C-alpha positions as CSV (number, residue, x, y, z in Angstrom):
1,M,-4.7,40.0,-11.2
2,K,-7.6,38.5,-9.3
3,T,-7.1,38.9,-5.6
4,W,-8.3,36.6,-2.7
5,S,-9.3,37.4,0.7
6,L,-7.0,35.3,2.8
7,I,-6.7,34.8,6.5
8,S,-3.3,36.2,7.5
9,G,-1.3,35.9,10.6
10,L,-1.5,32.1,10.8
11,S,1.8,30.5,11.9
12,L,3.0,27.6,9.9
13,T,2.3,24.3,11.7
14,L,4.1,21.1,11.1
15,L,1.4,18.7,10.2
16,L,2.6,15.1,10.0
17,A,0.0,12.6,9.3
18,S,0.2,9.1,10.7
19,I,1.6,6.6,8.3
20,L,-0.9,4.1,7.0
21,I,0.8,0.9,5.9
22,T,-1.1,-1.6,3.7
23,L,0.1,-4.8,2.2
24,N,-0.3,-3.9,-1.4
25,A,1.6,-5.9,-3.9
26,Q,4.3,-5.3,-6.5
27,T,5.4,-8.3,-8.5
28,V,9.1,-8.9,-8.8
29,R,10.5,-12.1,-10.3
30,G,7.1,-13.5,-10.2
31,M,6.6,-12.8,-6.5
32,A,4.6,-10.1,-4.8
33,L,6.7,-7.7,-2.8
34,R,5.5,-5.9,0.2
35,T,4.3,-2.4,-0.3
36,E,3.7,0.3,2.3
37,V,1.7,3.5,1.9
38,I,2.6,6.7,3.7
39,T,0.3,9.7,3.7
40,V,2.1,13.0,4.5
41,Y,0.7,16.4,5.0
42,P,2.7,19.5,3.9
43,I,4.9,21.3,6.4
44,A,4.9,24.3,4.1
45,D,2.6,25.4,1.3
46,V,2.4,28.8,-0.4
47,Y,1.6,30.2,-3.8
48,A,3.5,33.1,-5.5
49,F,1.4,35.5,-7.5
50,G,2.0,38.0,-10.3
51,Q,0.9,37.6,-13.9
52,Y,0.8,33.9,-12.9
53,S,-0.1,32.2,-9.6
54,R,2.1,29.2,-8.9
55,P,1.6,26.9,-5.8
56,Q,4.5,25.2,-4.0
57,L,4.3,22.5,-1.3
58,K,6.9,21.0,0.9
59,F,6.7,17.5,2.6
60,N,8.8,15.8,5.2
61,I,9.2,12.3,3.9
62,N,11.6,10.9,6.5
63,G,9.1,8.2,7.2
64,I,10.3,6.5,4.0
65,P,13.3,4.3,5.1
66,A,16.6,4.4,3.3
67,G,16.8,1.7,0.7
68,A,13.1,1.7,0.0
69,K,11.9,1.7,-3.5
70,I,9.1,4.3,-4.2
71,I,6.7,2.9,-6.7
72,S,3.9,5.5,-6.6
73,A,3.6,9.1,-5.5
74,K,0.4,11.1,-5.7
75,L,-0.2,14.7,-4.7
76,W,-3.8,15.1,-3.7
77,L,-5.6,18.5,-3.7
78,Y,-9.1,19.5,-3.1
79,R,-10.5,21.8,-5.9
80,L,-12.6,24.6,-4.3
81,A,-13.3,26.7,-7.3
82,A,-12.2,27.3,-11.0
83,D,-12.7,29.8,-13.8
84,N,-12.0,28.9,-17.4
85,W,-9.8,26.0,-16.2
86,D,-8.5,23.7,-18.9
87,G,-7.1,20.9,-16.7
88,N,-3.5,21.3,-17.9
89,V,-1.0,21.3,-15.0
90,A,2.8,21.4,-15.1
91,V,4.5,19.8,-12.0
92,Y,8.2,20.3,-11.1
93,R,10.6,19.1,-8.4
94,V,12.1,21.9,-6.4
95,D,15.7,21.0,-5.7
96,N,16.2,23.5,-2.9
97,Q,14.5,22.0,0.1
98,L,15.5,24.6,2.7
99,W,12.6,27.0,2.3
100,D,9.5,27.6,4.5
101,E,6.4,29.7,4.3
102,V,8.2,33.0,4.9
103,I,10.0,32.7,1.5
104,T,10.4,35.9,-0.4
105,P,9.4,36.4,-4.0
106,D,13.1,36.7,-5.0
107,E,13.9,33.4,-3.2
108,F,10.9,31.8,-4.8
109,N,11.9,32.9,-8.3
110,A,15.6,31.8,-7.7
111,Q,14.7,28.2,-6.9
112,I,15.8,25.5,-9.4
113,L,13.1,23.4,-10.8
114,T,13.7,20.0,-12.4
115,N,11.9,17.0,-13.7
116,G,9.0,19.1,-15.1
117,E,6.0,17.1,-16.4
118,N,2.7,18.3,-18.0
119,Q,-0.4,16.5,-16.9
120,S,-3.8,17.1,-18.5
121,S,-7.4,16.7,-17.5
122,K,-6.6,17.4,-13.9
123,F,-9.0,19.0,-11.4
124,M,-11.8,19.3,-13.9
125,L,-14.4,18.7,-11.2
126,H,-15.1,20.0,-7.8
127,G,-13.4,17.9,-5.1
128,W,-10.4,15.7,-4.8
129,D,-8.0,14.9,-7.6
130,Y,-4.3,14.1,-7.7
131,L,-1.1,14.6,-9.7
132,N,1.3,11.8,-10.4
133,V,4.6,13.1,-8.8
134,L,6.6,9.8,-8.9
135,D,9.3,11.4,-11.1
136,Q,9.5,14.5,-8.9
137,V,10.0,12.7,-5.5
138,K,13.5,12.5,-4.3
139,V,14.9,11.4,-1.0
140,D,18.6,12.0,-0.3
141,Y,19.5,10.4,3.0
142,E,23.2,10.9,2.4
143,V,23.0,14.6,2.9
144,G,20.3,14.4,5.5
145,N,17.7,15.8,3.1
146,T,14.5,14.1,3.9
147,Y,12.1,16.6,2.3
148,T,10.5,16.8,-1.1
149,S,8.9,19.9,-2.7
150,F,6.7,20.4,-5.7
151,R,5.8,23.5,-7.7
152,L,2.6,23.6,-9.8
153,R,1.8,26.0,-12.6
154,W,-0.4,26.2,-15.6
155,A,1.0,24.1,-18.4
156,S,1.2,27.2,-20.7
157,D,3.2,29.2,-18.0
158,N,6.8,29.0,-19.2
159,G,8.0,30.5,-15.9
160,N,9.6,33.6,-17.6
161,E,7.3,35.9,-15.7
162,P,8.6,36.3,-12.2
163,S,6.4,36.2,-9.2
164,I,5.9,39.5,-7.3
165,G,4.5,38.1,-4.0
166,V,4.0,35.0,-1.9
167,D,0.8,34.2,-0.2
168,D,0.5,31.8,2.8
169,G,-3.1,31.4,3.5
170,R,-6.1,29.1,3.4
171,F,-5.9,28.6,-0.4
172,L,-3.6,27.7,-3.2
173,A,-4.2,28.8,-6.7
174,I,-3.0,28.2,-10.3
175,E,-3.8,31.3,-12.3
176,S,-3.1,33.2,-15.6
177,E,-4.3,36.8,-15.5
178,F,-3.7,37.1,-19.2
179,D,-6.0,34.2,-20.0
180,N,-8.5,34.9,-17.2
181,L,-7.9,31.3,-16.1
182,E,-7.6,29.9,-12.6
183,V,-8.2,26.9,-10.3
184,V,-8.3,27.3,-6.5
185,F,-7.4,24.5,-3.9
186,Y,-7.6,24.4,-0.1
187,S,-4.2,24.8,1.6
188,S,-3.0,23.2,4.8
189,E,-4.3,26.2,6.7
190,Y,-7.8,25.0,5.8
191,N,-8.4,22.3,8.4
192,G,-10.1,19.2,7.0
193,R,-9.3,19.3,3.3
194,D,-5.6,19.7,3.5
195,P,-3.4,18.7,0.5
196,Y,-1.5,15.5,1.1
197,L,1.2,13.4,-0.5
198,E,0.5,9.7,-0.8
199,V,3.6,7.6,-1.4
200,V,3.6,3.9,-2.0
201,Y,7.0,2.1,-1.6
202,V,8.6,-1.2,-1.2
203,P,10.4,-1.2,2.1
204,P,14.1,-2.0,2.0
205,Y,13.7,-5.0,4.3
206,A,10.5,-7.1,4.5
207,V,10.0,-10.8,4.9
208,S,7.1,-13.3,4.8
209,V,7.2,-16.8,6.4
210,S,5.0,-19.8,5.7
211,I,5.2,-23.4,6.9
212,S,4.0,-26.5,5.0
213,P,2.2,-28.6,6.1
214,S,0.4,-26.6,8.7
215,E,-0.2,-29.7,10.9
216,Q,1.3,-33.2,11.2
217,S,0.7,-36.1,13.4
218,G,3.4,-38.5,14.6
219,L,4.0,-41.4,17.0
220,P,6.2,-40.9,20.0
221,M,9.9,-40.7,18.9
222,E,8.8,-40.0,15.3
223,N,10.6,-37.2,13.5
224,L,8.3,-34.7,11.8
225,S,9.6,-32.5,9.1
226,Y,8.1,-29.3,7.7
227,T,9.2,-27.0,4.9
228,V,9.7,-23.4,6.0
229,T,9.4,-20.9,3.1
230,V,11.0,-17.5,3.6
231,R,10.0,-14.8,1.1
232,N,12.1,-11.7,0.7
233,I,9.4,-9.2,0.0
234,G,11.6,-6.2,0.6
235,N,13.6,-4.1,-1.8
236,L,17.1,-5.4,-0.9
237,D,18.7,-8.8,-0.7
238,D,18.9,-10.0,2.9
239,N,20.1,-12.8,5.3
240,Y,17.6,-14.1,7.9
241,I,18.1,-15.6,11.2
242,L,15.6,-18.4,11.7
243,T,14.5,-19.4,15.2
244,A,12.0,-22.0,16.3
245,S,10.0,-22.0,19.5
246,D,7.1,-24.0,20.9
247,N,4.8,-24.1,23.8
248,T,5.4,-27.6,25.1
249,G,9.1,-28.0,25.0
250,W,9.5,-30.6,22.2
251,G,12.6,-28.8,21.1
252,P,12.0,-28.0,17.4
253,T,15.0,-27.0,15.3
254,V,15.2,-25.1,12.0
255,S,18.1,-25.1,9.5
256,P,19.9,-23.6,7.7
257,T,20.3,-20.4,9.6
258,P,21.1,-17.7,8.6
259,L,19.3,-18.1,5.2
260,F,20.2,-15.8,2.3
261,V,17.3,-14.7,0.1
262,A,17.5,-12.2,-2.8
263,S,14.9,-9.5,-3.1
264,G,11.8,-11.0,-4.7
265,S,13.0,-14.5,-4.2
266,T,12.2,-17.4,-1.8
267,G,14.4,-19.6,0.3
268,E,13.6,-22.8,2.0
269,A,14.6,-24.2,5.4
270,T,13.6,-27.4,7.2
271,L,11.8,-27.4,10.5
272,A,12.3,-30.6,12.4
273,V,10.6,-31.7,15.6
274,T,10.6,-35.1,17.4
275,V,7.5,-36.2,19.2
276,P,8.7,-37.0,22.7
277,E,8.7,-40.6,23.9
278,N,6.4,-39.6,26.7
279,A,4.0,-37.4,24.6
280,K,0.5,-38.3,25.5
281,F,-2.1,-38.8,22.8
282,C,-3.6,-35.6,21.6
283,S,-0.7,-33.5,22.9
284,I,-0.3,-30.6,20.5
285,D,2.9,-28.6,20.2
286,N,2.3,-25.1,18.7
287,I,5.5,-24.3,16.9
288,T,6.5,-20.8,15.7
289,V,9.3,-20.2,13.3
290,T,10.5,-16.6,13.2
291,A,12.7,-15.1,10.4
292,T,14.5,-11.9,11.5
293,S,16.5,-9.7,9.1
294,Q,20.2,-9.5,9.8
295,S,20.2,-6.1,8.2
296,D,17.4,-4.7,10.4
297,N,16.4,-6.8,13.4
298,T,13.1,-4.9,13.7
299,V,12.0,-6.6,10.5
300,S,10.7,-10.1,11.1
301,D,7.9,-12.4,10.4
302,N,6.7,-15.7,11.7
303,A,4.4,-18.6,11.0
304,W,3.2,-21.4,13.1
305,C,2.3,-25.0,12.6
306,L,1.1,-27.8,14.8
307,A,2.8,-31.1,15.7
308,H,0.3,-33.6,17.1
309,A,1.0,-36.8,19.0
310,A,-0.8,-39.6,17.3
311,M,-2.4,-42.3,19.4
312,V,-0.3,-45.4,20.0
313,R,-1.3,-48.3,22.2
314,G,1.2,-50.8,23.6
315,V,1.7,-53.0,26.6
316,E,4.4,-54.9,28.3
317,I,4.2,-57.4,31.1
318,L,6.8,-58.7,33.4
319,I,6.5,-61.4,36.1
320,S,8.8,-61.4,39.0
321,P,10.3,-63.7,40.1
322,S,10.3,-65.9,37.1
323,Y,10.8,-69.0,39.2
324,Q,9.7,-70.0,42.7
325,S,9.7,-73.3,44.6
326,G,7.3,-74.2,47.4
327,L,5.9,-77.1,49.4
328,S,2.7,-78.9,48.6
329,G,-0.3,-76.9,49.8
330,E,1.7,-73.6,49.8
331,N,0.8,-70.4,48.0
332,L,3.4,-68.8,45.8
333,E,3.1,-65.1,45.0
334,Y,4.5,-63.3,42.0
335,A,4.5,-59.6,41.2
336,V,2.9,-59.0,37.8
337,I,4.0,-55.6,36.4
338,V,2.0,-54.2,33.6
339,R,3.6,-51.3,31.7
340,N,1.5,-49.1,29.4
341,L,3.8,-48.4,26.4
342,G,1.2,-46.3,24.7
343,N,0.4,-42.6,25.1
344,I,-3.1,-43.0,26.2
345,D,-4.5,-44.4,29.5
346,D,-5.7,-47.9,29.0
347,N,-7.6,-50.7,30.8
348,Y,-6.2,-54.2,30.4
349,D,-7.7,-57.7,30.9
350,L,-5.5,-60.2,32.7
351,I,-5.8,-64.0,32.1
352,A,-3.6,-66.6,33.8
353,Q,-3.2,-70.1,32.4
354,D,-1.1,-73.0,33.4
355,N,-0.3,-76.6,32.2
356,E,-1.0,-78.3,35.5
357,S,-4.4,-76.9,36.3
358,W,-3.3,-75.6,39.7
359,G,-5.2,-72.9,41.5
360,L,-4.3,-69.5,40.0
361,G,-5.5,-66.2,41.3
362,I,-5.0,-62.7,39.7
363,A,-7.0,-59.5,39.2
364,S,-9.3,-59.7,36.1
365,S,-8.3,-56.2,34.9
366,I,-6.1,-53.3,35.7
367,M,-6.0,-49.6,34.6
368,V,-2.6,-48.2,33.8
369,P,-2.0,-44.5,32.9
370,A,0.0,-43.7,29.8
371,F,3.8,-44.4,30.1
372,E,3.3,-45.7,33.7
373,N,3.1,-49.2,35.2
374,R,1.0,-50.8,37.8
375,T,1.6,-54.0,39.8
376,T,-0.8,-56.8,40.7
377,T,-0.3,-60.2,42.4
378,L,-0.4,-63.6,40.8
379,T,-1.0,-66.4,43.4
380,V,-0.3,-70.0,42.5
381,T,-1.6,-72.6,44.9
382,I,0.4,-75.8,44.9
383,P,-2.1,-78.7,45.5
384,D,-1.7,-80.7,48.7
385,N,-1.1,-83.9,46.6
386,A,1.4,-82.3,44.2
387,T,4.3,-84.6,43.3
388,G,7.7,-83.2,44.2
389,C,9.7,-81.6,41.4
390,T,6.6,-81.0,39.4
391,R,6.9,-77.7,37.4
392,D,3.8,-75.7,36.6
393,N,4.4,-73.3,33.7
394,V,2.1,-70.3,34.2
395,I,1.4,-67.7,31.4
396,V,-0.2,-64.4,32.2
397,T,-1.6,-62.6,29.1
398,V,-2.5,-58.9,29.2
399,T,-4.8,-57.4,26.5
400,S,-6.0,-53.9,25.9
401,E,-9.8,-53.7,26.4
402,A,-9.9,-51.0,23.7
403,D,-7.9,-52.9,21.1
404,N,-7.5,-56.7,21.5
405,T,-4.6,-56.7,19.1
406,V,-2.6,-54.9,21.7
407,S,-1.4,-57.7,23.9
408,D,1.7,-59.2,25.6
409,N,2.4,-62.1,27.9
410,D,5.1,-63.4,30.3
411,S,5.6,-66.7,32.0
412,C,6.8,-68.0,35.3
413,T,7.4,-71.3,36.8
414,A,6.1,-72.8,40.1
415,H,8.1,-75.7,41.3
416,V,7.2,-78.3,44.0
417,Q,10.0,-78.8,46.4
418,V,11.0,-82.4,46.8
419,V,10.0,-83.6,50.3
420,R,11.3,-87.0,51.3
421,G,9.9,-88.7,54.4
422,V,9.0,-92.1,55.8
423,E,7.1,-93.4,58.7
424,V,7.3,-96.8,60.3
425,I,4.4,-98.1,62.4
426,I,4.4,-101.6,64.1
427,K,1.3,-103.1,65.5
428,P,0.9,-104.2,68.2
429,D,3.5,-102.2,70.0
430,S,4.1,-105.1,72.5
431,H,3.3,-108.8,72.6
432,L,3.7,-111.7,75.0
433,G,5.7,-114.4,73.4
434,V,5.4,-118.0,74.4
435,I,8.8,-119.6,74.7
436,G,9.6,-121.7,71.7
437,E,6.9,-120.0,69.7
438,N,6.8,-117.2,67.1
439,V,5.2,-113.8,67.5
440,V,4.1,-111.9,64.3
441,F,3.9,-108.1,64.1
442,S,2.4,-106.0,61.3
443,V,5.0,-103.5,59.9
444,T,3.6,-100.5,57.9
445,V,6.0,-98.3,56.0
446,K,4.4,-95.1,54.7
447,N,6.0,-92.7,52.2
448,T,5.2,-89.3,53.8
449,G,7.1,-87.4,51.0
450,N,5.8,-86.1,47.8
451,V,7.9,-88.3,45.4
452,W,8.2,-91.9,44.7
453,D,10.9,-93.4,46.9
454,N,12.7,-96.7,47.6
455,Y,13.3,-97.9,51.2
456,K,15.3,-100.6,52.8
457,L,14.2,-102.2,56.0
458,E,16.4,-103.4,58.9
459,N,15.6,-104.9,62.3
460,N,17.5,-105.2,65.5
461,D,16.9,-106.3,69.1
462,D,18.8,-106.3,72.3
463,A,18.1,-110.0,73.3
464,G,19.5,-111.6,70.2
465,W,16.4,-113.5,69.3
466,T,15.7,-114.6,65.8
467,L,14.0,-111.8,63.7
468,K,12.6,-112.1,60.2
469,L,11.0,-109.5,57.9
470,D,9.0,-110.9,55.1
471,D,10.2,-107.9,53.0
472,D,13.3,-105.8,53.4
473,Y,12.9,-103.4,50.4
474,F,9.9,-101.4,49.2
475,E,9.2,-99.1,46.3
476,I,6.4,-96.8,47.5
477,P,4.6,-94.0,45.6
478,K,4.1,-90.7,47.4
479,G,1.5,-90.8,50.1
480,E,1.0,-94.5,49.9
481,N,2.2,-97.3,52.3
482,R,3.2,-100.9,52.1
483,E,2.9,-103.6,54.8
484,T,5.1,-106.6,55.7
485,K,5.4,-109.0,58.6
486,L,8.0,-109.2,61.3
487,T,8.3,-112.6,62.9
488,V,10.0,-112.8,66.3
489,S,11.0,-116.3,67.4
490,V,11.1,-116.7,71.2
491,P,13.7,-119.2,72.1
492,D,12.4,-122.4,73.7
493,N,14.2,-121.8,77.0
494,E,12.4,-121.8,80.3
495,N,15.0,-119.5,81.7
496,L,13.8,-116.7,79.4
497,V,10.4,-116.7,80.9
498,C,9.6,-113.1,82.1
499,T,12.4,-111.6,80.0
500,T,11.7,-108.8,77.5
501,D,13.2,-108.3,74.0
502,N,13.3,-104.7,72.8
503,I,13.0,-104.7,69.0
504,I,13.4,-101.9,66.4
505,V,12.6,-101.8,62.7
506,I,14.2,-99.1,60.7
507,A,13.2,-97.8,57.2
508,T,15.8,-95.8,55.3
509,A,15.5,-94.2,51.8
510,V,17.9,-95.9,49.5
511,D,19.1,-92.6,47.9
512,N,19.2,-90.5,51.1
513,A,20.3,-92.0,54.4
514,E,19.0,-88.9,56.2
515,V,15.4,-89.9,55.3
516,T,14.7,-92.5,57.9
517,D,12.3,-93.5,60.6
518,N,11.8,-96.4,63.0
519,D,9.4,-97.9,65.4
520,T,10.0,-100.1,68.4
521,I,8.2,-103.0,70.0
522,T,8.6,-105.3,72.9
523,V,8.2,-109.1,73.3
524,H,7.8,-110.4,76.8
525,A,8.7,-114.2,77.0
526,V,6.1,-116.3,78.8
527,S,5.1,-119.9,79.1
528,P,1.9,-120.8,77.2
529,W,0.2,-120.7,80.6
530,M,1.1,-120.0,84.1
531,G,-0.4,-121.0,87.4
532,T,-1.4,-124.3,89.1
533,V,-4.0,-126.9,88.1
534,T,-5.1,-129.8,90.3
535,F,-7.2,-132.8,89.2
536,K,-9.2,-135.0,91.5
537,L,-11.9,-137.6,91.0
538,E,-15.3,-136.1,91.8
539,N,-17.1,-139.4,91.1
540,L,-16.6,-142.2,88.7
541,Y,-17.8,-140.1,85.7
542,K,-16.3,-136.7,86.3
543,V,-13.2,-135.0,87.5
544,N,-12.8,-131.8,89.5
545,L,-10.5,-129.1,88.2
546,Y,-9.1,-126.6,90.6
547,K,-7.2,-123.7,88.9
548,D,-5.0,-121.7,91.2
549,N,-4.2,-118.3,89.5
550,L,-4.2,-119.9,86.0
551,W,-3.3,-117.5,83.2
552,L,-3.4,-118.3,79.6
553,Y,-1.1,-116.5,77.2
554,Q,-1.8,-118.5,74.1
555,G,-4.6,-120.3,72.4
556,S,-8.3,-119.9,72.2
557,K,-9.7,-123.0,73.8
558,L,-9.3,-124.8,77.1
559,V,-10.1,-128.5,76.6
560,V,-10.3,-131.6,78.8
561,K,-9.6,-134.8,76.7
562,F,-10.5,-138.3,78.0
563,Y,-8.5,-141.5,77.3
564,T,-8.6,-145.2,78.1
565,Y,-5.9,-146.7,80.3
566,E,-4.3,-147.7,77.0
567,N,-4.2,-144.0,76.0
568,A,-6.8,-144.3,73.4
569,F,-8.8,-141.1,72.9
570,E,-12.4,-141.3,73.9
571,N,-13.8,-137.8,73.7
572,E,-13.2,-134.2,74.8
573,N,-15.1,-131.5,76.6
574,V,-14.3,-127.8,75.7
575,I,-14.7,-126.0,79.0
576,H,-13.6,-122.5,77.8
577,E,-13.2,-120.8,74.4
578,N,-13.0,-117.5,72.6
579,F,-11.2,-115.8,75.4
580,T,-9.0,-112.7,75.0
581,L,-5.4,-113.2,75.8
582,P,-3.9,-113.0,78.3
583,W,-6.7,-114.5,80.3
584,K,-7.1,-115.5,83.9
585,V,-9.2,-118.7,83.9
586,V,-12.5,-118.3,85.8
587,P,-14.2,-120.1,87.5
588,E,-11.2,-121.4,89.4
589,N,-13.1,-124.6,90.5
590,E,-15.3,-126.7,88.2
591,N,-16.3,-130.2,87.5
592,V,-15.8,-131.7,84.1
593,A,-17.8,-134.8,83.1
594,H,-16.9,-137.4,80.6
595,P,-19.0,-136.4,77.5
596,N,-19.8,-140.1,77.0
597,G,-21.2,-140.5,80.5
598,I,-18.7,-143.4,81.3
599,A,-16.0,-143.8,83.8
600,V,-13.0,-141.6,83.8
601,K,-9.8,-143.5,83.2
602,K,-7.4,-140.9,82.0
603,A,-7.8,-137.1,81.2
604,K,-5.6,-134.2,80.2
605,L,-6.2,-130.4,80.4
606,L,-5.0,-128.9,77.1
607,L,-4.5,-125.4,75.7
608,A,-5.6,-125.5,72.0
609,D,-6.0,-123.1,69.2
610,N,-9.2,-122.1,67.4
611,A,-9.0,-125.2,65.2
612,G,-8.5,-127.4,68.2
613,N,-4.9,-128.1,67.6
614,E,-3.0,-128.7,70.8
615,I,-0.7,-125.8,71.9
616,S,0.3,-127.0,75.3
617,K,-0.5,-129.7,77.9
618,I,-1.3,-128.1,81.2
619,K,-2.1,-131.1,83.5
620,G,-2.9,-134.8,83.3
621,W,-5.0,-137.2,85.4
622,V,-5.0,-141.0,85.9
623,T,-7.7,-142.7,88.0
624,I,-5.8,-145.3,90.2
625,R,-7.1,-147.9,92.7
626,D,-6.6,-145.5,95.6
627,D,-9.0,-143.0,93.9
628,L,-11.5,-145.8,93.4
629,W,-11.2,-146.9,97.0
630,K,-11.7,-143.4,98.3
631,R,-14.8,-143.1,96.1
632,L,-16.2,-146.3,97.6
633,I,-15.6,-145.0,101.1
634,G,-17.4,-141.8,100.0
635,I,-20.3,-143.7,98.7
636,R,-20.5,-145.8,101.9
637,T,-20.6,-142.6,103.9
638,R,-23.3,-141.1,101.8
639,W,-25.5,-144.3,101.5
640,P,-27.4,-143.9,104.8
641,Y,-28.6,-140.5,103.8
642,A,-29.3,-141.1,100.2
643,S,-32.7,-141.3,98.7
644,S,-33.8,-144.4,96.9
645,D,-33.1,-142.7,93.5
646,E,-29.7,-141.6,94.6
647,R,-29.0,-145.1,96.0
648,D,-29.8,-146.5,92.6
649,A,-27.2,-144.1,91.1
650,L,-24.7,-144.9,93.8
651,W,-25.2,-148.6,93.3
652,K,-24.7,-148.3,89.6
653,E,-21.4,-146.3,90.3
654,I,-20.3,-149.1,92.8
655,M,-20.8,-151.6,90.0
656,G,-18.8,-149.5,87.7
657,I,-15.9,-149.2,90.2
658,R,-16.0,-153.0,90.6
659,G,-15.7,-153.4,86.9
660,Q,-12.9,-150.8,86.5
661,W,-10.8,-152.1,89.6
662,P,-9.0,-154.9,87.8
663,Y,-7.7,-152.4,85.2
664,A,-6.8,-149.5,87.4
665,P,-3.1,-149.0,88.1
666,T,-1.9,-148.6,91.6
667,T,0.2,-145.6,90.9
668,R,0.0,-142.6,88.6
669,D,2.2,-142.0,85.6
670,P,4.2,-138.8,86.5
671,I,4.8,-138.0,82.9
672,W,1.1,-138.2,82.1
673,E,0.3,-136.2,85.2
674,D,2.8,-133.4,84.6
675,P,3.5,-133.4,80.9
């Protein structure tokens, strides 16, 4: 037998490699299952020698979970050297797992080997090669046996030759001394090229989750639905608890849960999420759906999808109050509330229109954040001349500046309050009234309200004189006026002179007795004139008028008219005219000549109107013989001192007196003198 120089005295060290898991695939029912790979280093490896050298390796495979399905097992060894090696290896499962590197040759020879299999063309080159040991791997969790052991020998070694020794060193060997054949491998004691077992298995429980579609957009309050596909990529059938979570609190739900899925099959569930009513545009909800095995809650998978709030624009407008009433010239204010129904901040244009073309005031635009509202003020100015009860219908339209198809409007009403009013004005406010005559006043009735109105007129006084209105009923448009005449008849009674009549004219709305007004006037009764007038003969051709405190209360002319003794009118002399009543006549003393230059027989002082019509006789004069005689005496007295020219005039006057004497009466007519 060929011998090897081995390093002895090394204690057996448990070398467990880290488990490398890869997502390899095995197809079951048309679906790829999850596979995991575990690499395990031996916890014991020896070789027994004699006529034949036979390696034996032991692995702790408790990293393979119960219920897993092993689909590949490879025992990797590094060939160090070989001599006449033909590549034929027999591999066996060692059923007794309770051995270690201090095993004796007798214990080694007594072990039961099963599942033998010859493999050819192995380890023909220097370096790494493997043996397929899928049929030799056994994991028995029920008896707590989580080890697997393999024995290797040359394929022509039938095992009848017992081993005489066991070597635990840096090398493992397959050898036949009879055939001068051997192959040498590094053992676990050789750090760096240790043998190892590579096992690929389908775990008992594994799951894969996907969501379709991966992203959706929806309007606020829209329900979005996704298909959740759960794949059982484990070895055993399973039930999965499905949960949904998100990062913005939209409250996604998934059903059904739990969901049963057979191994190698898929199950579907529905993920539902409602875009919140207040979700702003571009809000993104990242939703995760997790499937957790009910059999092993450490086994889970998740997938995510996105729910996106689509842009929506909307607007609503409300005007409050919807109705207001005000007076003419007043401003009415309304609150205009603009609500952004969309999920994106927006700017809105505001336009106010009405049907009466009144003054409207409102902000031209307003910015409103998503889902919020803002308030501005609409001002309606009622015109000063607005008619009562007029209604102005105002419409305010709000339109998105970003999208003019997004619009809304609301309306309100501005109403003119009915104002009723009347004003009565009488001019003049007082008047002198000649007894027996009429006094006329101008009465103006003005509609001070803002609606057309009808008025009835009444008059009263406290003296009981006769009053007459030309009109006692008016229909007057708002803001206009109508005029009528009030005639006051002063009784022809001398006893009323210096008395006053207080007169009132009342205008009252026909439909509302509370709408009324009045004005008052006074009429003071007087004679046409007052005072004293005295006539005397100044000379044959003129008379002297002495007016003692003469007041005129009527007329526009003061006239002296001349007559014959037979009362035939000769001519007149207007001594005063165009005076303002009442008027005190000045001068008080004046001479009035006969306009024809002839002798004065009879004369009267008259008060006349502008047309010359007689109003009143003030005083009369009759030249009698006594007046003529006195004049002759006056001439006689003046004669000595008169110049020759004056004596001619005086002589002429004497001749006139002589001619008038026969016709002159001896007494004056009292009726003519004091008419």
